Each structure stands twice: as structure tokens, then as C-alpha cells.
VEXSE-152384 format. One record per residue (C-alpha): x, y, z; residue in three letters; residue number from 1. Coordinates in steps of 0.1 Angstrom, whole numbers, plus 2048, in hexadecimal, padded with zeros to 3 digits. Layout:
residues N
+-----+-----+-----+------+-----+
:   u :   v :   w : rest :  nr :
+-----+-----+-----+------+-----+
:   X :   Y :   Z :  Ala : NUM :
...
+-----+-----+-----+------+-----+
//
This chain:
residues 259
+-----+-----+-----+------+-----+
:   u :   v :   w : rest :  nr :
+-----+-----+-----+------+-----+
: A9E : 2C8 : 308 :  Unk :   1 :
: AB9 : 2C2 : 322 :  Unk :   2 :
: ACA : 2DD : 336 :  Unk :   3 :
: AE1 : 2F2 : 321 :  Unk :   4 :
: AD2 : 2E9 : 2FF :  Unk :   5 :
: AC3 : 303 : 2E8 :  Unk :   6 :
: AAB : 302 : 2CB :  Unk :   7 :
: AB6 : 313 : 2AC :  Unk :   8 :
: A9E : 325 : 293 :  Unk :   9 :
: AA9 : 32B : 270 :  Unk :  10 :
: A87 : 32C : 25E :  Unk :  11 :
: A6F : 34A : 25D :  Unk :  12 :
: A52 : 331 : 25D :  Unk :  13 :
: A5C : 323 : 27F :  Unk :  14 :
: A3D : 322 : 296 :  Unk :  15 :
: A4F : 335 : 2B3 :  Unk :  16 :
: A5A : 350 : 29B :  Unk :  17 :
: A36 : 355 : 28F :  Unk :  18 :
: A2A : 357 : 2B3 :  Unk :  19 :
: A45 : 371 : 2BC :  Unk :  20 :
: A3B : 387 : 29E :  Unk :  21 :
: A17 : 387 : 2AA :  Unk :  22 :
: A20 : 38E : 2CE :  Unk :  23 :
: A38 : 3AA : 2C4 :  Unk :  24 :
: A22 : 3BB : 2AB :  Unk :  25 :
: 9FE : 3B6 : 2B7 :  Unk :  26 :
: 9F6 : 3CC : 2D6 :  Unk :  27 :
: 9DB : 3B4 : 2E2 :  Unk :  28 :
: 9EB : 394 : 2D5 :  Unk :  29 :
: 9F5 : 389 : 2F8 :  Unk :  30 :
: 9D1 : 385 : 303 :  Unk :  31 :
: 9CA : 369 : 2EA :  Unk :  32 :
: 9ED : 359 : 2ED :  Unk :  33 :
: 9EF : 35B : 313 :  Unk :  34 :
: A14 : 365 : 30F :  Unk :  35 :
: A27 : 386 : 30C :  Unk :  36 :
: A47 : 38F : 2FA :  Unk :  37 :
: A62 : 3A3 : 30D :  Unk :  38 :
: A7B : 3B2 : 2F4 :  Unk :  39 :
: A9D : 3BC : 300 :  Unk :  40 :
: AB5 : 3B8 : 31C :  Unk :  41 :
: AA5 : 3D2 : 333 :  Unk :  42 :
: A82 : 3C2 : 334 :  Unk :  43 :
: A91 : 39F : 337 :  Unk :  44 :
: AA6 : 3A9 : 355 :  Unk :  45 :
: A89 : 3BA : 366 :  Unk :  46 :
: A74 : 39A : 363 :  Unk :  47 :
: A90 : 385 : 36F :  Unk :  48 :
: A97 : 39B : 38D :  Unk :  49 :
: A72 : 396 : 397 :  Unk :  50 :
: A78 : 371 : 397 :  Unk :  51 :
: A65 : 36A : 377 :  Unk :  52 :
: A70 : 34D : 362 :  Unk :  53 :
: A68 : 350 : 33D :  Unk :  54 :
: A59 : 334 : 328 :  Unk :  55 :
: A72 : 33C : 30C :  Unk :  56 :
: A92 : 350 : 30B :  Unk :  57 :
: A9B : 35C : 2E8 :  Unk :  58 :
: ABD : 367 : 2DB :  Unk :  59 :
: ACB : 373 : 2BA :  Unk :  60 :
: AE5 : 35B : 2AD :  Unk :  61 :
: B00 : 376 : 2AE :  Unk :  62 :
: AFD : 37D : 2D3 :  Unk :  63 :
: AF7 : 35A : 2E0 :  Unk :  64 :
: B1C : 350 : 2E4 :  Unk :  65 :
: B21 : 36D : 2FD :  Unk :  66 :
: AFD : 36E : 30B :  Unk :  67 :
: AFD : 349 : 315 :  Unk :  68 :
: B15 : 351 : 332 :  Unk :  69 :
: AFB : 365 : 344 :  Unk :  70 :
: ADA : 359 : 335 :  Unk :  71 :
: ADD : 333 : 330 :  Unk :  72 :
: AC2 : 320 : 341 :  Unk :  73 :
: AAE : 33E : 34D :  Unk :  74 :
: A8F : 331 : 33A :  Unk :  75 :
: A7D : 311 : 335 :  Unk :  76 :
: A88 : 312 : 311 :  Unk :  77 :
: AA4 : 325 : 300 :  Unk :  78 :
: AA3 : 32D : 2DB :  Unk :  79 :
: ABD : 33C : 2C4 :  Unk :  80 :
: AB0 : 34D : 2A5 :  Unk :  81 :
: AC3 : 35A : 286 :  Unk :  82 :
: AC8 : 37F : 28A :  Unk :  83 :
: AB4 : 389 : 26B :  Unk :  84 :
: A96 : 375 : 276 :  Unk :  85 :
: A96 : 382 : 299 :  Unk :  86 :
: A99 : 3A6 : 28C :  Unk :  87 :
: A79 : 39F : 278 :  Unk :  88 :
: A66 : 398 : 298 :  Unk :  89 :
: A6C : 3BA : 2A7 :  Unk :  90 :
: A57 : 3D9 : 2A6 :  Unk :  91 :
: A75 : 3EE : 2AF :  Unk :  92 :
: A8B : 402 : 297 :  Unk :  93 :
: AA9 : 3F2 : 2A8 :  Unk :  94 :
: A9F : 3CE : 2B0 :  Unk :  95 :
: AAD : 3C0 : 2D0 :  Unk :  96 :
: AC1 : 3A0 : 2CE :  Unk :  97 :
: AAF : 38E : 2EA :  Unk :  98 :
: A8C : 38A : 2FA :  Unk :  99 :
: A77 : 375 : 311 :  Unk : 100 :
: A55 : 365 : 30C :  Unk : 101 :
: A42 : 365 : 32C :  Unk : 102 :
: A20 : 357 : 335 :  Unk : 103 :
: A07 : 374 : 33C :  Unk : 104 :
: A04 : 377 : 362 :  Unk : 105 :
: 9E2 : 36D : 370 :  Unk : 106 :
: 9CC : 38B : 376 :  Unk : 107 :
: 9CB : 392 : 39B :  Unk : 108 :
: 9AD : 39D : 3AF :  Unk : 109 :
: 9AB : 3C2 : 3B9 :  Unk : 110 :
: 9BD : 3C8 : 3DA :  Unk : 111 :
: 9A5 : 3E0 : 3ED :  Unk : 112 :
: 9BF : 3F3 : 401 :  Unk : 113 :
: 9DC : 3F5 : 3E7 :  Unk : 114 :
: 9E9 : 417 : 3DB :  Unk : 115 :
: 9D9 : 417 : 3B9 :  Unk : 116 :
: 9D8 : 428 : 397 :  Unk : 117 :
: 9B8 : 424 : 382 :  Unk : 118 :
: 9BC : 429 : 35D :  Unk : 119 :
: 99C : 435 : 34B :  Unk : 120 :
: 99D : 42E : 325 :  Unk : 121 :
: 9C1 : 43A : 320 :  Unk : 122 :
: 9CA : 433 : 2FC :  Unk : 123 :
: 9EF : 43A : 2F8 :  Unk : 124 :
: A06 : 41D : 300 :  Unk : 125 :
: A22 : 434 : 309 :  Unk : 126 :
: A0D : 447 : 322 :  Unk : 127 :
: A01 : 426 : 332 :  Unk : 128 :
: A24 : 418 : 335 :  Unk : 129 :
: A31 : 438 : 344 :  Unk : 130 :
: A16 : 439 : 35E :  Unk : 131 :
: A1D : 415 : 368 :  Unk : 132 :
: A42 : 41F : 36C :  Unk : 133 :
: A38 : 43D : 382 :  Unk : 134 :
: A21 : 427 : 396 :  Unk : 135 :
: A3C : 40F : 39E :  Unk : 136 :
: A55 : 42A : 3A6 :  Unk : 137 :
: A3E : 43C : 3BE :  Unk : 138 :
: A30 : 41E : 3D1 :  Unk : 139 :
: A0F : 419 : 3C0 :  Unk : 140 :
: A0D : 3F4 : 3BE :  Unk : 141 :
: 9ED : 3EE : 3AB :  Unk : 142 :
: 9E1 : 3FB : 389 :  Unk : 143 :
: 9BD : 3F5 : 37D :  Unk : 144 :
: 9B6 : 3FB : 359 :  Unk : 145 :
: 992 : 400 : 34F :  Unk : 146 :
: 984 : 3F2 : 32F :  Unk : 147 :
: 98F : 408 : 311 :  Unk : 148 :
: 9B3 : 40D : 31F :  Unk : 149 :
: 9D1 : 402 : 30B :  Unk : 150 :
: 9DB : 3DE : 311 :  Unk : 151 :
: 9F2 : 3DE : 32F :  Unk : 152 :
: A08 : 3C1 : 322 :  Unk : 153 :
: A0A : 3CE : 2FF :  Unk : 154 :
: A2E : 3D1 : 2F1 :  Unk : 155 :
: A2F : 3F7 : 2F0 :  Unk : 156 :
: A21 : 3F9 : 314 :  Unk : 157 :
: A3B : 3E0 : 320 :  Unk : 158 :
: A57 : 3F4 : 310 :  Unk : 159 :
: A4A : 415 : 31F :  Unk : 160 :
: A46 : 405 : 341 :  Unk : 161 :
: A6B : 3FB : 342 :  Unk : 162 :
: A65 : 3DD : 358 :  Unk : 163 :
: A4C : 3ED : 370 :  Unk : 164 :
: A32 : 3D3 : 366 :  Unk : 165 :
: A43 : 3B8 : 37A :  Unk : 166 :
: A40 : 3CB : 39B :  Unk : 167 :
: A1B : 3D5 : 398 :  Unk : 168 :
: 9FA : 3C5 : 39E :  Unk : 169 :
: 9EA : 3CA : 37C :  Unk : 170 :
: 9C4 : 3C6 : 375 :  Unk : 171 :
: 9B8 : 3CF : 352 :  Unk : 172 :
: 998 : 3CF : 33E :  Unk : 173 :
: 980 : 3D4 : 35C :  Unk : 174 :
: 95F : 3E6 : 35D :  Unk : 175 :
: 95C : 404 : 374 :  Unk : 176 :
: 947 : 3F1 : 38D :  Unk : 177 :
: 966 : 3DC : 395 :  Unk : 178 :
: 973 : 3FB : 3A8 :  Unk : 179 :
: 959 : 3F4 : 3C3 :  Unk : 180 :
: 974 : 3DD : 3D1 :  Unk : 181 :
: 98B : 3FB : 3D9 :  Unk : 182 :
: 98B : 406 : 3FD :  Unk : 183 :
: 9A3 : 424 : 3F8 :  Unk : 184 :
: 997 : 447 : 3EF :  Unk : 185 :
: 997 : 450 : 3CA :  Unk : 186 :
: 9A7 : 471 : 3BE :  Unk : 187 :
: 99F : 47F : 39C :  Unk : 188 :
: 9B5 : 498 : 38A :  Unk : 189 :
: 9A6 : 4B6 : 378 :  Unk : 190 :
: 9B4 : 4D3 : 364 :  Unk : 191 :
: 999 : 4EB : 370 :  Unk : 192 :
: 98B : 4E2 : 392 :  Unk : 193 :
: 995 : 4D4 : 3B4 :  Unk : 194 :
: 9B0 : 4DE : 3CD :  Unk : 195 :
: 9D3 : 4E5 : 3C2 :  Unk : 196 :
: 9E8 : 4C6 : 3C5 :  Unk : 197 :
: A05 : 4D8 : 3D5 :  Unk : 198 :
: 9EE : 4E4 : 3F1 :  Unk : 199 :
: 9DA : 4C4 : 3F6 :  Unk : 200 :
: 9DE : 4AC : 413 :  Unk : 201 :
: 9DE : 48B : 401 :  Unk : 202 :
: 9D2 : 46A : 40F :  Unk : 203 :
: 9E7 : 44B : 40C :  Unk : 204 :
: 9E0 : 431 : 401 :  Unk : 205 :
: 9C8 : 43F : 3E6 :  Unk : 206 :
: 9BE : 438 : 3C3 :  Unk : 207 :
: 9C6 : 452 : 3A8 :  Unk : 208 :
: 9AE : 453 : 38B :  Unk : 209 :
: 9BF : 45B : 36A :  Unk : 210 :
: 9AA : 461 : 34B :  Unk : 211 :
: 9A9 : 460 : 325 :  Unk : 212 :
: 9C3 : 476 : 314 :  Unk : 213 :
: 9A9 : 48D : 305 :  Unk : 214 :
: 989 : 488 : 319 :  Unk : 215 :
: 998 : 484 : 33C :  Unk : 216 :
: 988 : 470 : 357 :  Unk : 217 :
: 965 : 463 : 34D :  Unk : 218 :
: 947 : 470 : 360 :  Unk : 219 :
: 93E : 44F : 370 :  Unk : 220 :
: 962 : 44A : 37D :  Unk : 221 :
: 965 : 46F : 388 :  Unk : 222 :
: 945 : 46A : 39D :  Unk : 223 :
: 959 : 451 : 3B2 :  Unk : 224 :
: 973 : 46A : 3BB :  Unk : 225 :
: 974 : 475 : 3DF :  Unk : 226 :
: 98A : 493 : 3D5 :  Unk : 227 :
: 994 : 4A6 : 3B6 :  Unk : 228 :
: 9B6 : 4B7 : 3B2 :  Unk : 229 :
: 9C7 : 4CC : 397 :  Unk : 230 :
: 9EC : 4D2 : 390 :  Unk : 231 :
: 9F9 : 4F6 : 38F :  Unk : 232 :
: A07 : 4FF : 36D :  Unk : 233 :
: A18 : 520 : 36F :  Unk : 234 :
: A23 : 51E : 34B :  Unk : 235 :
: 9FF : 521 : 340 :  Unk : 236 :
: 9FA : 501 : 32B :  Unk : 237 :
: 9D6 : 4F5 : 329 :  Unk : 238 :
: 9DD : 4D2 : 336 :  Unk : 239 :
: 9F8 : 4B9 : 33D :  Unk : 240 :
: 9FF : 498 : 32C :  Unk : 241 :
: 9EE : 47D : 341 :  Unk : 242 :
: A0E : 46B : 347 :  Unk : 243 :
: A1F : 48B : 354 :  Unk : 244 :
: A01 : 493 : 36A :  Unk : 245 :
: A01 : 470 : 378 :  Unk : 246 :
: A26 : 472 : 381 :  Unk : 247 :
: A21 : 493 : 393 :  Unk : 248 :
: A03 : 486 : 3A6 :  Unk : 249 :
: A12 : 465 : 3B0 :  Unk : 250 :
: A32 : 476 : 3BB :  Unk : 251 :
: A1D : 48E : 3D1 :  Unk : 252 :
: A0C : 470 : 3E1 :  Unk : 253 :
: A2D : 45F : 3E7 :  Unk : 254 :
: A3D : 47D : 3F8 :  Unk : 255 :
: A1E : 484 : 40C :  Unk : 256 :
: A1E : 460 : 419 :  Unk : 257 :
: A42 : 463 : 423 :  Unk : 258 :
: A3F : 484 : 435 :  Unk : 259 :
+-----+-----+-----+------+-----+
//
């Protein structure tokens, strides 16, 4: 295809449309396909701002006349799809009129000295995406997901991450022994033991260990912690949502590092 040309899809049996449906609706589909689906203007812009070039840029037929001014030639291939067909791809209640198909980034090696968040069997995609967003906001550049954690590049995690993925070093599906590569101290959160977070002198860089929504940090991972901290909860709730706890802890590290 020459510069400026687009492909048009009008059949629901089109091979690209079938691929998009799988990528949009199967949380682990990207692992087999080697590609991810970014749905919506915000995620596409976030990827573009990080210098990523999509393999395919997809637009609803109704928005392409106006979208082409900004988005023409941003991808190796541009495809315009009939609105009703593109809406059938989406897992959202209000389907977005554009998206990108990106190759899954190669998994990097663990950076020993990077400020890190370790995810231990977190199941909820919204929690995982929120933690990635907090990590990026507070200067934690590396996220390591142990086996059993929700797929980092799954559509729901991507949406919850709001573009944070593209600024992070993401390593997923690893065994706990892979953490031997870390040279920074590990800190575990607990609802019942350890020093109070607001009184602690926190090291930076460090690795925060965030555990399963119901079971917390597993025993084998907790044994790697150099310190344990707990968050004061004057309101008296039994525990915090893991994404909320992560945001509080990462913010405390960021402000301690800057003081």
C-alpha cells in the first residue's frame, strides 16, 4: 500500500476483524498473537507519545474523514472499518471509533537497581492497571508480575493503566526465583505488623511487594522482605484495597526520595 492509501473492511469475516475480536475479548490472547489492541484515542496517543509505531491503525468509517488530518500515516497500515463492524469488536459499553494494533514489546531483563513493584498473584485487572498507573506516576520504573497475576497487556489492564504501560519496564509470568536479580531492598505491606508507614524512613530505590487481593503477599515472597510496613487506618476498616495501598506506599517512597 502506498502512503496515504487505506484498506476498507466491510465484511465481518475479514481476517483482521477476527483478530481484533480475539485481542479485544480474550485477556491472554495477545500472548499467542504477539500483538495487542489499544482501543480509543487516549491509549493511542499515549503509545504515540512514547514513540511507538503501530502495525495497524484502525478507524470507524464515520470518523475517518476528520481523523485522517491528524492520524494519517501514523501506522504501517491504516484500515477503515464500517462502524457497526468495529463496534462489534469492542468489549466496552460505548465502543471507541479508533484503535491501534501494536506488536507486544519484547520482555526485558530485570534491572537490578530500578525502583520496582512486584505483583504477587493479583487477580483483578482493574487493580493491576491502577498499580501500573501509580508506579509510573511516582517514579517506579519497573513492574514484575509473578506467575498467577493477571496478564499485564490484557485489554482491561491496558484501559485501567491509562497509558502507563508505555513508560514502564514490564516483566510478567516469572517465578519467584527471578527476584534474585534485584539488588534493591524489598518492602512488604501488612495489615497487622511492621512499622507505621508514616513514621518509616523508606529506602529509595526499593521494591514494594504487593500481594493477592484476599491472601496478601505469599509466604515465600514475604520472606524476601527486608522490612514490613503497615498503613494507619483511623477509620477502622480491616484492610485497604491493594491498588489503594500501593498508591499510598509508592507516594510515600516518592516523597521520601525527594526530601
